[in-house]
N, C-alpha and C positions, 0 to 999 in steps of 0.2 A: 515779115512774119510768115512762118510756114503754114499756110492755110490748107492743111491736109483734110481729106474727106472724113466724114463722121465715123466710118468703119475703121479707118486707120487710127483715129483718135481713141476709139473704144478699146482697141488692142493695146495701146500704149498708156492710157490714163491710169489704169489700175497699178501697174508697177511704178509709174512716176509718183502717183499719190502715196504709195507705200514708202518710197524713198524719201519723199518730203516729210512724212510722218516720222520716219526713223531719225531724220536730221533734226526736226524741230520738236519732236515729242508732242505735237499738236498745239504748241504754244506760239503766240505772237512773239517774235524775237525783237529785242531791243538792240541798238547798235553793238553794245558789248557782247551780246549773245551771238549775233551774226559774226562778229570778229572771231569768236571762239570756234565757230564751225566753218569758217572760210576755207581752211585746209581740207576739210571733209568734202565741201562742195567742189573744190578744185579736183580732188581725188576722183570723185564720181564722174565728173565731166571727162577727166583724163582717161579713166578706165573705159568709158563708153567710146571715146574716140579711138583709143588703142585697140579695143576689141573689134571695132568696125573697120579699121584701117588695113589690117593684114600686112602684106609686104609694103615697103616704102617706095614711093616713086614721086617724081616732081608733080605729076598730075594730082595724085592723092593729097600731097601737102598743100597744093594750091586750092583744091576743093575744100579741105578741112579748114585752112586759114580763112578762106572766103566765108564759110559757114559761121565760124566764130566771129568774124567781123560783122556779118549780118545780124547775128544775135546781139552783139554789143550795140549796134546802131538802132535796132528795133527796141531794145530796152531803153536806150536814151530817149528815143522818140516817144515811146508810150509812157514812161515813168518819169524820167528826169525833166523833159521839157514842160509838161504840165505843172510839175512842182516848181520849176524855175519861174514860170509865168505867174503862178500864185504868189511867190515871194516878191516878184516885181510889183504886183498890185499891193501887197501887204506893206512893203518897205520902201517903195519908190524905185525908179530905175536909176541906172548909173548915168551921170552927166555925160553927154555926148552921144548917147544912144537914143 
């Protein structure tokens, strides 16, 4: 998780919140809704990366792919793991685990 300081967050939160509002129109999204905007989410992330990348180099590719991997891992740790643990309690674990 990128634990950036409060001043940096303040600078970024408003445009990020505006982007979220534009994508969701302020609504809680159901899976089919999220599927409908998956391309737009990908587009936004891709534009941000391309806009920050500038010229291409191995170092930059390694940094960006590392950042994307860290985002994926943090999302899984924070969101998916607690959900999975909840479902194990609710439905029982897989035999052998």
